[in-house]
N, C-alpha and C positions, 0 to 999 in steps of 0.2 A: 504494500500500500504506500502511495506517495502522499496522500492527503487524508485527513480525518473526515472532512466534509467540504462543501463548497465554500463555506466561510474561511476555513483554513487555506483552501486553495487560492481564494481571492487575495488573502494577505500575503501568501508567498509570491503570487504573480505581481502584486503591487510593488514588492521589493525590486523587481526587475524593470519597473517603469518609472522609477523615481526621477529620471531625467526629464519627465514631463510635469513634475510637481509644481503646482501653483501657477501654471501658465494660463493666461486668459484666453488663449486661442485653442484650448484643448477641451474636448467633451468626450465622455464615455457613453457608448451605446451598447447595451447588453441584449443578447438574443434570449428572449423568454422561452420557456420559463427558467430552465436550469442555469442560464448564464447570468441571471439577475443577481443572485446572492454573490457570485464571483465579481460581477461588475460593481456592485455596491461597495465592496471592500476596496476595489481599485480606485473608484471615484472618491471615496472618503479619504484614502491615503494621499491621493494627489491633490485634493482640494478643488475638484472640478465638477461640473454638472453631470448628472446621470439621467439617461432616458432609455427607453426600450427601442429596439429596431425589430419590427415584426417579420418573422420568417417562419414558414411551415415546410417541413419535409413532406415530400410526396412518396409515401410508402408503397412498396410493391404489393399488389393485391394478394392476400393470403400470407404475405411476409412483410408486415408493416414496418419492421425494424430495418429492412433493406431499402435504402433510398434509391428511387429511380430518378429523383430530381428534387427541386424545391422551388417555392415561390416566395416573394418578399413584397413588402409594402412598396407601392409605386408601380406594381405590375411586372416586375422582373421575374422571369422564369428561367430556370437552369435544369437541363436534363442530362442524365448519365447515359450516353448512347449505348454502352455495353449492356445496361440493364433494361432500358426502356424498349429496345428492339424486340425483347421477348414478351412484351405486353401488348394486348390488343388496343388500338387507338381509342375505342369507346371506353375501355377500362381506364386508360390514362386520363381521358376527359372527365370521367366520373370522380376519380380520386382528386383531380385538380379542382373541380367544382366544390367538393366537400371541404377541401382545405382552404379554399377562398372564403367560404362561409365562416370557418373557424378564425381566419385571419381578421375578418371584419368584427367578429364577436370579441376577440381579444383587444382590438383597437378601441372598442367601446368600453371594455372593462378597465384596461390599463391607462387609457388616456381619454377619459370622459369629457368631451367638449373642449379639450385642450389641443392646440397645435403641437407638432413635434418640435424638438429643439432645432434652432437654426445652426446648420453645419457649413454654410457657404463660407469658403476661405478658412475653415477651421482644420485643425488636426483632429481626426476622429479615431478613437481607440475602440475597435469592435471587439467585444468580449463574449466568449462562450465558455462552458465548463470543459470543453475538449474538442479536438478535431479528429474525427474518424474518417468518413468518406469526404468530408468537406463540402457536401452539397448545400447545406443550409447557409454556411458561411459564404460560399461562392455566390449564392443568390443575393445575400446581403451586400456583398461588395459590389456586385453589378448594379443593384438598385441605388446604393449610396453614391456611386460614381456619378449618377445623373443629378445629384444635388449640389455639386460644386465644391466638395471639400478640397482643401489644399493638400492634405496628406491623409492616407488611410493606413492605420496600424492594426493588424490582427493580433490579438493577445489571448492566449489560452493557457491554463495550467499544464495540460498534457495533450500531446498530439501524435498522430502517426508520422514517423519520419518522412515518408514519401509525400504525404499530403502537405506537411509543413514546407518541404522543399518546393512543391508546386506553388504554394502561395507566395513564396519569396520572389517568384517571377511575376506575380500578379498585383501585389500591393507594395507600399513603400517600406514596410518593416513587419516582420513576424517575431513576436516575443512569446516564448514558452518556457516553462520550468523544466520540462522533461520530454524526451522522445523515446520512450521504451521500445525495445525490439525483442520479441515480436509484440505488436501493439494490441491486436484483437478488438478491444472495446474500451470506451472511455470509463465506464463504471467499474472496471477491474482495478482501477488505480485509486479508488476512493473506498474508505472504510464504510462511510455512510453516503449512499447515492440515492436516497429516497427522492421521489418526485417532489418538485416544488409546486405548491398550489397557487391558484390565482390570488388568494388572500395574502399569501406570503409576498408575492410580487408587488401587489398594491401597497402593502405595508412598507416594503423597502423603498419603493418609489416615493411614498409620502415622507418617509424619514429622510431620504436624500434631499428632497426639496426643502424640508424644514431646516436641514443642516446647511444647505448651500444658499437657501433663502433668496435674497433680492436678485443676485446675478442669474440664478436659474430662471426666475420669472421673466427677467428682461430678455434673456436669450429666446424664450418662447415668444414674447411679445414682438420682437423684431421679425421673427418668421411670419407671425400672423399679419403684421402690417403690410408685408410685401405680397401676401397672398390674399 
């Protein structure tokens, strides 16, 4: 085991990101739900705003843990050609439609009536609890790139060595605590990898906004004014 839980993992990851501490041009975007406890610890340690970036894995019919692709806020879609070619087009469409509904539901739950953080010209640290196939993170990167950030940093406590290497060619920086080999699955490297609930995500987002206060609200307001 590398980490006791996601809180522990977030604190260890934050230690590797201290060169971003206190910078006004930095925001942390966490992939819910499991990435939010990790992202909360990173944002708190760096003293920067935290928000969610909504992404949904498209699971293989009958094998939901196997990702055939992912979708993200903003309409980005990413497919794994080696997996999706084995699935009927109507099944791909059905799974995509289902996950789009869940994406909208989470938008309403995690950001009720609030615009997302303004990321134009910012350094954005995208955080998740691990990188396995990279499908959800890749969709997030693709969608985020359309919002005009200055720099995209992918940060995870643990990741597949091959996938981390791929992301080093796709984003400005990849930060991770460990790349165990063989990797197998993210949850193997946590003692406690229990699912994160909607309530936990909302509580952490509320706590982050209360701690970061005025700057967090202004960052949202600037985005709202432009849109």
